[in-house]
N, C-alpha and C positions, 0 to 999 in steps of 0.2 A: 789784354784790353784791344779792342779793335781800334784802328786808326784810319783816317782818310789817307789815300795814297800821297797827298801833298805833304803830310806830316811826317817829319823824320827826326824825332827827338833823339839827341845823342846822350843817352843816360850816362854812359861811362865817362865821357868827356865832362859833363856837368858835375859828376861826383868827383872826378880828379881835381877840377878847379875849385871846387868848394873845399876840398880837404886842403888844398894848398893855401886857401884863404885863411884857414883856422889853425894852420901849423904854427907851432911856437907859443900857443896860448897857455895861460897857467891852468891847472886843473881846478875843478869846482866841486861842489857838493859838500856834504858834512856839515859840521858846526860852523858857526860865525866865527872869524878870526878874533883873537884876543891879544892883548899886551903888544909885543913887537912884531907880531905875525904879519907877513905880507898880504896885501889886499888880495882877495880872491876873485878872479875874473870868471864871470859867468857868460859863456858864449851862447848867444840867442840867435837862432836861424829864423829868417823871414824871407818871403818871396818877392813881395812888391809892395809899393805904396797902397794904402795907408799903413800896411802892417809894419813896414820898415820905419815909417815916422814914429809909430807908437813905441817901437823898441828904442828909439833914439830919445823919446821923450822920457821913458822909463829909466833910461841910462842916467839922465841928469837928476832922478830922484831916489835912486837905490841907496840903501842904508850904508853908513860908514862901515869900512871893512870890505866892501864889495864894490866891483864895477861890472858893468854890463857892456859886453862887445857885440855888435851887430855883425852877423855873419849872413851875407846875402847869398841866396841859393835859388836858381832858376826852375827848379822842378820839384813838385810837391811829393813824389815818391822818394827822390833823393834826399830831401830834408829830413824825412822820417827814418830812412836808412842811416843817416848820419847820427841822428839822436839815439837810435837803438844801439849803434855801434859805439857810442860814446864820443863821437868826434864833435859834438856840440852838446851843451847842457840843458837846453831847452829850445822849443821853437813855438813861434806865434804864426801860424800859417793854415790852420785848419779848424773846422768844427768837429765836435765829438763824434757824430756818425761816421765821418771820414776817417778818424783816428781809430774807432772800433773796427772798421772794415780793414785798415792796414794791420792792426794787431791780429786779426783773425787769419788773413792771408799770410802773414810772415811770422807767425809764432812770436810776436812781440809783446812787450809789456809796457806800453806808453799809458800814461794817465793824464786827463784834462783836470788841471787844479784851479783854473780861474776864467771864467767867461769875461770877456773885455768888451766886445761890441756886436751888436746885431747889424745886419746889412740888408739892403733892399735887392733882391734879385729881380731879373726881367728877362723877357724875350724881346729881341730886337729884329729889325729888318732893313735892308738896304733898299728893298723894292716895294714893300707893303706899307700903306699909311694906317691900316687897321688890322687886327687879327681876323676880322670878318672877310678880308680880302685874300686870305689863303685859297689857292686854287687846287684843283684835282691833281694829285701827283707831286705836289710841292715837296721840297726837301726841308726837313727841320733838324738842325744841328743841336745835340744835347751832350752833356758830359758822358764819359765811358766808366766812371766809377759808380758804384751801386747806389751809395747815399744821394749823390747829385742827380743820377738818372731818376730815382724815384721822386725826388723834389721837383725835377722838370716835367715829368709825367703827370704828377699830381697837379701841378699848375695848369697844364693843358686840359686835364679832366675837370678841374673846377671851373673852367671857361667854357666847357662843353664842346672842345675841339675834338677830344677822344673819349671813350668810356673805358674804364678799366673793369677787370673781372670782378664780380660780386665777391666779397669776402677777402680779397687780397688787401694787405696794409699798403695804403697808397705810397707811404714813404719808402717801402720796400720793392715797389713795382719795377718790373723790367718791360722791355717792349713785347716780350712774349705774354705778359698780362693785359695787353690792349685788346678789349673784347669787340670794340666797335671803333672803326676808323673811316668814318663816312667820306672823307676826302682822299682816301687811299694815300696818305702822307708817307713819304720815305724818311727813315729816321737814320741820320748819320752820327755815330757816337766817336768822340774824340776826347783827348785830354783837355781839362779846363784851360790850361795854359795856350792851347792851339785853337780854341774856339774862335778867336778873332780872325784868324785865317778863314775859317769857315763862313765868316760874315760876307765875305765876297762870292761865296759859292753857293750857299743855301739861301732859301727864301726867308727862313725864320731861324735865329740863333739864340739860344740860352747862354747867358754870361754873368759872371760876377762883376760888380761895379768896378773893383780895383783893376780888372783887366780891360774892360770895355772903354774906360776912361783914356786909354791909349788912342783909341779911335775918335776921341772928342765927343763921346756919347756918355749920357747919364740916365739912370732908370727914371728919374723924374720927368725929364724933358723927352726922352726917345723910347721909353720901355712901351711895348704893345700890351703886355700883360706884366704886373708887378707883384711882388709878395715879400712880406717880411715875417720871418718865423723864428721865435727865439730858441728853437731847439737847435738851429744852425749858428749860434753865437760862435764868434772866433774866440778860441781859448789858448791860454798859455798851456803848454803841454811838456812834460817832464818823464823821464823813466820812472817806473813804479817805485824803485829802490830810493828814489829821491823825493817822493811825494811828500813825506813828513819832515824833511830836513830844514834846518835854519836857512840854507841858501834858497830853497823853494819859497819859504816864508817871506824872504826878502824880495824875490822876484814877484810874488803876488802882491805884496805892498806897493812896489814901485808901479806895477801895471794898473793899480787902482788909485793912483795919485791923482791929485787936481790937475797936474800938467798933462797927464793922459787924457783926462776928460776933456780938456780944453782942445786937444787935437781932435777927438771925437766930435765935439759940439761944432766945430768949424767945418765939418764934412757932412753935407746933407744926405749923403747916401748911407750913413751909418748912425747907430745910436748906442748910448752906453748900455751895457748889460750887467754893470755893478753899481 
């Protein structure tokens, strides 16, 4: 994946820190505990709020015999590598298209088992008041993973900023599929977690609400273009081998509880997907 020179994610350090955070946790998966069996700890990774808030709400609602432990991880690739390696039992950090891309690139077998919420995505600008103010040669920062790249380009195409090649699936579009770019815009592709940095450097930036909130921005108040598409609902994800287990059933029940719905309903940038 390409990165802006200012971005220097330390993947190895993040992975080490995340592994330390989960060391010593009980093993999970399989059937529900019975009799005098010890409580099974389900280690669930999440990246940032409101994902982390929802994991904590689910932890209060999980069935007897289980407990949910939140494992905070700073990187979306690391959190999937941890799940694929068995260092955590589930994660709540991604939509299904992103997970599918990870599986294909890493020969992994992760499965989305429960959509939890949809979220409003948007383009933001530190210098523009309207999308119509984009100038010739301006820089547009978008994610560098394929599923979110396509989402960002489709949003720009729907707004008439660019035109995509005829016949291309807009959700799978890349910058090479841009047929018409009348303003000769420059596209900067970086990881989602680093797009806030690009907010200071590019004229237009695509970003998730969970990250842009760190800059005091919301899609409702500050988005120049907004979109909500339920194919990008945030999902509980587990290894394929655990998709039908009692532990996964306990997770999905907890993540669709009234307590989780209350967290979602209190956040205007997201809406329940269950």
